[in-house]
C-alpha positions as CSV (number, residue, x, y, z in Angstrom):
1,X,0.0,0.0,0.0
2,X,1.3,3.5,-0.9
3,X,0.6,6.3,1.6
4,X,-0.2,9.7,0.2
5,X,2.0,12.5,1.5
6,X,0.0,14.7,3.9
7,X,0.6,17.7,1.6
8,X,-0.9,15.8,-1.4
9,X,-4.0,14.5,0.3
10,X,-7.2,14.7,-1.6
11,X,-9.3,17.8,-1.0
12,X,-12.6,16.5,-2.6
13,X,-14.4,13.2,-2.9
14,X,-13.7,13.4,-6.6
15,X,-10.0,13.6,-5.9
16,X,-10.3,10.7,-3.5
17,X,-12.1,8.5,-6.0
18,X,-9.6,9.5,-8.7
19,X,-6.7,8.1,-6.5
20,X,-8.5,4.8,-6.1
21,X,-9.6,4.5,-9.8
22,X,-6.2,5.5,-11.1
23,X,-4.6,3.0,-8.7
24,X,-2.3,5.7,-7.4
25,X,-3.1,4.2,-4.0
26,X,-3.2,0.4,-3.9
27,X,-5.5,-0.7,-1.2
28,X,-5.6,-4.1,0.5
29,X,-9.0,-5.8,0.4
30,X,-10.1,-4.7,3.9
31,X,-9.2,-1.0,3.2
32,X,-10.9,-1.3,-0.2
33,X,-14.1,-2.5,1.5
34,X,-14.1,0.6,3.7
35,X,-13.3,2.9,0.7
36,X,-16.2,1.5,-1.3
37,X,-18.5,1.9,1.7
38,X,-17.4,5.5,1.9
39,X,-18.2,6.3,-1.7
40,X,-21.6,4.5,-1.5
41,X,-22.6,6.0,1.8
42,X,-20.9,9.4,2.3
43,X,-23.4,10.5,4.9
44,X,-22.4,7.7,7.1
45,X,-18.7,8.5,6.7
46,X,-19.5,12.2,7.5
47,X,-21.5,11.5,10.6
48,X,-20.6,8.0,11.8
49,X,-18.0,6.9,14.3
50,X,-15.0,4.7,13.6
51,X,-16.9,2.0,15.5
52,X,-20.1,2.3,13.6
53,X,-18.4,2.3,10.2
54,X,-16.2,-0.6,11.1
55,X,-19.3,-2.6,12.2
56,X,-21.1,-1.7,8.9
57,X,-18.0,-2.8,6.9
58,X,-17.3,-5.9,8.9
59,X,-13.7,-4.8,9.6
60,X,-11.7,-3.8,12.7
61,X,-11.9,-0.2,13.9
62,X,-8.2,0.2,13.2
63,X,-8.9,-0.5,9.5
64,X,-11.0,2.6,9.2
65,X,-8.2,4.7,10.7
66,X,-5.6,3.1,8.4
67,X,-7.7,4.1,5.4
68,X,-7.7,7.8,6.6
69,X,-3.9,7.6,7.0
70,X,-3.4,5.9,3.6
71,X,-5.0,8.9,2.0
72,X,-2.8,11.4,3.9
73,X,-5.1,12.5,6.6
74,X,-3.9,13.1,10.2
75,X,-6.8,11.1,11.6
76,X,-10.3,10.1,11.2
77,X,-11.7,13.5,12.1
78,X,-9.9,15.1,9.2
79,X,-11.1,12.3,6.9
80,X,-14.7,12.8,8.0
81,X,-14.4,16.5,7.3
82,X,-13.9,15.8,3.6
83,X,-17.2,13.9,3.5
84,X,-19.0,16.6,5.5
85,X,-17.7,19.2,3.0
86,X,-18.9,17.1,0.2
87,X,-22.4,16.8,1.6
88,X,-22.5,20.6,2.2
89,X,-21.7,21.2,-1.4
90,X,-24.3,18.9,-2.8
């Protein structure tokens, strides 16, 4: 898996999807499961907790945090902010 540098982290959901589609970031199966969940249900990513998202995805809570770090975010709170901004702009 390739971690994105913090300075190059995506600023929109479109950028985030682009990284996955272009395979700039190679995600193991468990992280891919959480990423697909995030794209399909952005409202749950924006307002859910690490625990609730991990239960919905059937993964360990640490997996959700690892996904945020893989995309260059300092933590889950910063990752959630991307989804909240996306919902505000819809």
